[in-house]
Structure formats: C-alpha cells, structure tokens
N, C-alpha and C positions, 0 to 999 in steps of 0.2 A: 491794234492787230499785230500779228507776228511780222518780223522783218522778212524780207524776201530771201529765198535760198532754195537750192535744189537738194532736198533731203530725199532719201529713198522712199518712194510711195508705197512700196509693197515688198515684203520679203517672202520668197517662196517657202513652202512648208519645209523643204530640206535645208533651208539656209541656217548657217551658224555664224554667230558674231564673235568678235574678239580675237580673230586669227589673222586678219588682213591689215590691221592698222595698229601701230604702236603709239600709244598716247604720249604726249610731250611730258618731259620730267616735271614733277611737282616741287622737287627740292631745289628751288631757284636760288641763284647765287647773289641776288640783289641785297640780302641782309648783310653781306660783307662790306657794302659801301653805303648802305642806307639805314637810318634809324627809324623804326616804326613807333608812332606815338598816337594815342587816342585823343581825338578832338571832341570836346563835350559841348560844343555850341555851334550855331549856324555859321558864324564868322568869329574866329578866335584870334586873340593876340598872344603869340608865343613870346615869353619874356625870359631872359637869361642874364645872369651876372657875368661880368668879364673876368679877367685874370685876377689872381690874388696879389695884393700889394706886397712890396718887399718890407720885411721887418726893419724897425729902426731902433737905435739905442736911446732915442729920446722918447720917454714915456708920454710926453704931451702931444706928440704927433698923432693926429687922427686921420686915417686914410679912408677914402671912398672907393667903392667898386663901381665900375662903369656899366650901367644897364644896357642891354641890347633888346630890341623888340622887332617883331615882324607880324603883320597881319596875314592870316591864312584862311582862305575860303575853299571849302571842299567842292568838288565837281561831281555831278551825277553821271553814273555809268549804268547802262542797261544791257541785258542780253535776253532775247526772246527766241525760243526754239519751238518747233512743232513736230509731232510724230503721229502717224495714223494708228487707229485701233488695230487694223489688220497687221501692221508691222509688229505690234506688241504681241498679238495673238500668235503669230507665226514664228516668233523668236523661240527656238528650241532651248537656248541656253538660259533664258530668263534674265539676261544682263542688259538688254537694250534699253528698257525703260529706266532701269537704275542709272545708266550712264547719262540719260537725259536729265535726271533729277539731281545728279551730282556734277555740277558744272563749276564748282568753286575753283578747281584748278585753272579754269579759263581765266578767271579774274587774277589768280596768282601769277599766271604767265603775263597778263596784261600789265600788272604792277611791275614785274621784273623788266619788261620791255620799256616801260615808261621811265624807270629809274636810270637805266643805262642810256636811254635817249637824252634824258635831262643832263646826265653827267657828261655825255659827249658834247652837248651844246655849250653850256657854261659861258655864253657870250653876252648875257644881259638883255637880249632882245627876244630870242626864241622862246624862252621860258620865263625869265625874270631875273632879279638881282638877289644878292646875298644880304647879310645883316648890315654891311657897310654901304649899301645902296650901289654897289658895283657888281659887275659880272663875277661869277664864281672864280673864273680864271682871268686875272688881270695883272698888269704890271705896275699898278698904282694903288694897291690896297692900303687903306688908312682908316682905322676905326674912328668914328666920330667921337670927339672928346678924349681920345687916347693920350696918355702921357708920352708915348713913343710916337713921334711925328715924322718919322722917315718912311716913305712909301715902300711897300714890299711887293715882290714880283713872284707870282706863281704861274706865269704863262710863258711857255717856251715853244719853239718850233724846231725840234731836233728829232732826227731819226733814232729809232731804238737800237742802241748798241751799248757795250760795256762802258765806253768812254763817256758817252752822252748821259747814260744812266747815272754814273758817278757824279757828273756835273749837276744834274737835277737833284739828286739825293743830298749832296752837300749843301746846296742852297736851301732846300726844305728844312734841313736840320738846324738852320739858323733863323727860322721864323720866330718872331717874338709876339707876345700877346699885347693887349692894350696898356698894360703896365710897364712894358719894356722887358719882361722876363722871357727867357727862351722857353718855348713850349715843350721841347724835348719829346716830341712825338716819335713813335717808332713807325717809320714808313716801310711797310712790309708787304705791299701787294701792288703788282703791276696789272692794270686793266687795259687790254688792248684788243684790236681786231684779230680774227683768226690768221690773217696773213702774216702777222708778226709773232706767231707762236714759237717759231724756231729761235728768233732773237730773244724773246722773253725767257725761253728755256735755258739758253746759254748763260743768261744773267742769274737765273734762279737756281740752276742745278750744276752747271759746269764748274769744276774745281779750279780751272785756270781761265784767265781772260781769253775770250775767243777772238778779239779783234787785234791781237798783236802776236808776235812770234817769240816773245821773251819768256814765255811760260810763267808770267806773273800770276800769283795766286789771285783768285776771284774772292774778295772779302764778303760778297753778298750770297754766295752759294749756301743754300740751306737756311738762309735767314730771310729771304724774300720769296714770296710765291707769286703766281700769276694766274689770271683767268682770261679767256678770250670770249668776247661777246660780239655777235654780228651787228648789233645796233651801233657800234662805233664806226667812224670813218676809217678807211683802210690804213691811213697813215697815223692815226691817233693813238696815243698811249697816255695813261694817267697813273701817277704814283700816289697810293692811298695809305693813310695810317689806319688800317682796318681794325685794329684792336682797341681804339679809343672809344669811350662811351658815346661821344657824339660823332657824327659822320658828315661827310660833305653834302649828303642828300638826306632828306627825311621824307617819310610817307605818313601823312596825316590822315587818319581814318575817322571819319564822322559816323559812318555806318558800314559795318562789314557786309560784304555781299550776301544777300539772303534771297530765298524764294519769295517773291512779291505776290504773285498771282498765278492761279491755274484755272483754265477754263476749257470747255469742250464744245466743239462745233459739230453737231450731228448732221448738219445739212450738206457737208462736203462728202465726197465719195470716199471709198477705201475704209468704210466702217466708221467714219467720223475722224475728226482731228483733235488731238490734245495739244494745248499750248502751255508752255511753262515760261514765265517771265521772272527774271532775276534783276535785282537792283542793288547798287552799292554807291556809297558816297566817300570819295577819298581824293587826295591830290598829292602830287610829288613836287617838292620844292627844295631850295638850297639851304643848307645849314651853315656851318662855320668853315670858311675858306681854307685855313691853314692845314686842315686834315687831308687836303689833296692838292696836287700840283700837276699842271698839264705839261707832260714832257714833249709831246708832239701833237699838232692839230691835224 
C-alpha cells in the first residue's frame, strides 16, 4: 500500500496548481564530485588498475600494475504516492497528474543528498571504506602492495582561510600513486557548508589574500571554484579534483528509478484513489581517495 502522507484530498473547482510551490532544482551538483557508473549484476566487483609504472632504460625489466577491487551491492529505494480522482478532475491546469507521474527528480535529489552526506562522512564507519580498506579521509593511506610505502594524509582539521587552504592544497599536490608517481591532480573545487560561503568566495574570487594586510596576490583566484551544500557539517570543507575522470565518490546504478506499479482503489472516497509506485536500485560509495582531501571536519 501507499506510504502515509497528507496529500490534498480535494481541489476545489476554482483551484489552480503550479503557482504556490517552486520545485527543487533538478540540475544537481553531485556530478562534480561523483562518478556515475552502471552496475550490470546483483552484486558486482569493481576492478581498476593502479598507477602506470615508471619507464626504465633496461629493456629486460617487466613491470606490473597493481590491481584494486571493491565489492559493490546496490540498495533498493521506493517512492509511493497517491492522488484522488476528484483532485485530477478538478485541476484546471491539467498539470497535477503529470507531476505525480514524473517523480524522477525526487530520486535525483535523493542521490545528490546521499553523495554529499557520504562525502561529508568519510570516516570509515558511517558509510564504509575506500579501495585501500581505510576511510576516505585518513592520515595513514597506503595502497596494499604499493611500491610507495610511506603513509599519506588527506585528513585535516583546519578552518577555511587563505592560509589554511594553501596548506591543504600544497599537501594534496604532493600525493603519489601506488607506483610512487605524483598524481598531478588539479584540485579545483571547494565543497563546504553554506556558513563558509564568504570564506570560500575569498579564496576562489578575491584577487588578493583576504587574511593578511600585505596585499599579497591570491594565486587561486579564478582557478578554484566552490559550491555550498547543506548536507555538510557547518565547519567542514573538502578540496576536490573535480576534473579528473574518477571522483572521490561514485554512484553505482543497477536500476534507474522507474514507475513500478499503478493501481486504483475505487473503495475510498473522493472519487477513488490512484497509487503510483516507483523503484530504483543504486548505491553511493567511495572511489579513489587522492581525488579529495578533507580541509576541515
């Protein structure tokens, strides 16, 4: 049966829809930090190769790439709505029924919220771990079997400022892959809570550093962008290499949200009740950790 909820039972003949409520945006920003991938099995193993080995002058040297894998299991998500026949009949604009049938933006918003909730967590327990079996943000990252055996740190507890941003950016630019090569990722996006919008804007747009009086040039102006998301903790900010093909988070979609079932109950009042049930199977999980670093928790 339909989930509980107080939907309008009846619209008067003079009622008009679409003028009292502004729908949430559908062009969600999660794609800037999450890679979407289709999962073609009930439980899939995602496999990837590591960094490319360094060329050698010795033709006899044979190098191996270090494989990474992660088991991914999709989750079921449902949305069931109901609307009375009288409400449909009395809708003068003819848009009410269509809005009930087109709820895919609701799933889009849900995925968006999940992505930023997962990115905000990054602690290894709330959601899960990354490909190195550690939390996404950790001060002891070490790929299993890596040629480079020095732990790397992408977990900081700094307030968002020009000085602290520079500290985090410099450290991130020195991350290396499992072969010991510098990643050279372009860290170009600050993700933070709306309370930090002013601080983020100073870093991304102000031509001079905002936290000193020396009128030093701000080298990040115009080269780094920012987005604010309410799913983040108020003090949290993350620096992301948003232009890379892989992202710190991925969305694995086994079944895109679709209309699963429609039924009509004529025994209820108000001309009977139409039910629309939607179903999707997807999950949000962690990708490769060097594409993001936690500036502040």
